[in-house]
C-alpha positions, 0 to 999 in steps of 0.5 A: 341234568340236560335231558333233551335238546330240540332244535328247529330251523337254526342255521343248517339244522331243520329239525333235530331232537337229541336225548342225553343221558348221565355220564360221558356223552360224546359227539363226533363228526367231520370238521364243519359237520355242525358240531359247533351249531349244536353248542350255539343252539344250546347257548342260544336257549341259555341266553348266552351271547353268540351269533347274531343271525341263527335262523335257517335260510328261508325259515320264518323263525328258529326255535330251541327247547332244552329240558333239564331234570333237576333235584329240588336242592339245585341252585337253579331253584333259587333263581326260579323262586325269585322269578316266580316260575313254577318248578316240579323237577322238570325245567323247560327252556324255550327260546325263539328267534325270528328272521327279523332278529326278535328273540323271545324266551319262556321258562316252564311256559312263563315268558322271561328275559334274557337276564333270567336265562343267563342267571339259570344257565350259570347253575345249569351248564359250564362250557369249557374249551381249549381257548375258553376265556370265560372259564378256568383260563380267565385269571379274574376268576381264579380266586372264585375257583380257589374259594369254591375248591376250599368251600370258603363261601361262608368266610367270603360272605362274612368279609363282604358283609364287613366290607359293606360295614366299613364302606358305610362307616366311611360314608358316615364319616365323610358326610360328617366331615363335609357337614362340619366343614360347611358349618365351619365356613359360615361360623363367623356369620352364624355367631354374628347372626345369632348375637344380632337376633338375640339382642333384638329378641323378636317375638312371634306376632310382634311385628303386627302388634308394633305396626298397630301401635305405631298407626294408633300413635300416629293417628292420635297426634292428628286428632288430639287437638280437636278432642281437646277443643271438644273437651273445652267446649263441653266442659265447665269453661264451655257448655257445661258451665253455661248450662249450670249458669242458666239453671242457677239463674232460672232457679233463682226466679222460678218462684216468681214465674208461677211454675212456668220454669219447672220444665225448663229447669228439668231439661237443663238438669238433664242436659247437665248430666249429659254434658258431664257424661260427654266430658268424662268420655272425652277426657277418657279418650284423651287419657287413652291417646296420651303418650310420650313422643319417644314411645312412637320413636322407640316403637318405630325403631323396633318395628323397622329393625325387625323388618330389616332383619327379616329382609336380611335373612330373607324370612318373614318377620314372624319367622325370625324367632324360628330362624334364630333357633335354627341358627342356634342348632347349627352352632350347637352342631358346630360345637359338638361336630369335632366330637362327632367326627372323632367318634365316627373316626373311631367307629371307622377304625373299629370296622376296619380292624374287624375287616382286617381280621376277617380278611386275614383269616380268609387269606390264611385259608386261601393260602392253605387251600392253594397248597391243597389245590397244588397237591391235587393238581400234581396228582391229576397231572401225572395220569395225563402224562404231565408228571413233570409239570408244576402247577402253582396257585399264587396268593398275593396281597392286593388292595383291600376290597369286598372279596378280601385283600388277595389276588389269586393267579394260577401259574404253571411251569411245563418243564423242569427248570422252565420259568413259570407263568400264567396258565393261559400264556405258558402252556401249549395247546395240548398242555393247556387242555390237560391243565384245564381238565385236571383243574376241572377234575379237582374243582368238581370233586365236591360239586354236582348237578351241573352239566359240563361241556368240553369243546375239543378240549383234547385238541393238540394231543394224541396217542397215550395222552389222548387216552389219558384225557379220555379216561379222566373225562370218563372219571369226571363223568361218574355221577355227573353229566359230561358232553364232549365234542371231540376229534380224538378216537381215544376220547370218543371210545371212553363215551357212555353214549355216542352221537355222530354229527353229519351233514348232507344236501337235500333239494339243494340245501345243506342240512346237518343232523345227528345220528345216535350210534349203536355198537357197530356204528361206533366201531365204524365211526372210531375207525373213521377217526383213526384212518380217515375217509377210507375205513380199513379192517386194521382201523376197525380192529383198532377201534374195537380194541379201543372200545373193548378197553372201555372206561377205566 
């Protein structure tokens, strides 16, 4: 419930404090007195988009503060919790607009964005006017209103969840089909490349090993000739044989040399052993360097093949084996891709069937609710002097979406035999007001906790019809809070609380104010509304008569 509204330096208001009550709160006054400014100010503090320039001429800034009293179960509490704003039953909204146009807002002394304000306002206040295209007159919102009337939030949530499941299944199928198409486009290349890699079968580190072997074989060809020469020079045909001969010759004459050849013979024997070791090592080296000329050719051929394949696929030679595994995985995906797509198609069909089942149930409930709303509207229209009008809630099939497969439109026929059409196009101004009020009465029977504002909803009606509108507003205000801006004395007389909006000139400036009315002042105000500027005794008597009747 809106408890108070404090306005400072907004348009032609310098300072204004209003304390509202539950029930029907009525604001009256001459045209141009500033009633719309009150609504603009409330809309400003709630974050609604409105006038660009609100600051009173000459003021540094304008400020509006609204205080709401809410139960812990109010829908606004979810917004407060999500925004991390403390709440103890009282909600204080304050918003400042500087002369330069900068806007700043606080909720319970926590600075907030306009987005948070608008999220709160959606659960705090509803504004309805004769030409309000944001509320009941907007066909885009008719389905939501029907769902609210029928309490279909749980069913709608189930349909929305299933729609997301369908979208996810459709996305998975689309991705799988795209991936499969991409792989199929390169299938020939993949199979040829894997065949080529399998035939070569490159191993990790093989390129370095082949390169080392190749270098060794190439070097062996260059040094083998000299090693062979060395082997001949050291071997039996060379130095070793000559040393053996020398030793044999000296040994044959050693007895005749009086021992002088012993040391040379020992040295020659040692030389024989050393030459034998050297020859053996040289022969071993020759054996190690021995290779078939075709081995070098084969080694080079494989090395060059590995390097060529690596260049072809733009990978390092040692990564060819890993690259081949990756290609094999793609081929495996290709081979099973058709099966995966088929499985995903089946999964999508299953999700779509579940969605169709839920959406069909929702359609059935909407159709049943539409019948109930039409009956409720017929009941409400009769006291509003529109017993011959026909209100119809049309539920038609449309393209499936997150809210189901239905389109909902409120249509009316104002007179017997007249064609029906959209609510906001067929009804006249006065009729529109009554349709709007009847709808609101029907749609708020099961809801509470929201302040409703009706801005001149009684425009275009008078007499008994205006009285009927006032009575329905009073009925709607039972257990709720309604603010009505009106020019109708019949509606004003139904109010539980009454304020008059008036303006006056002070020091050359026009200032708007609001005066709470006691019983005598209400008589004068309603008399003025009945007779104009000159209030007559007859008008006062008529006003007293209206007030004596009071709310039905």
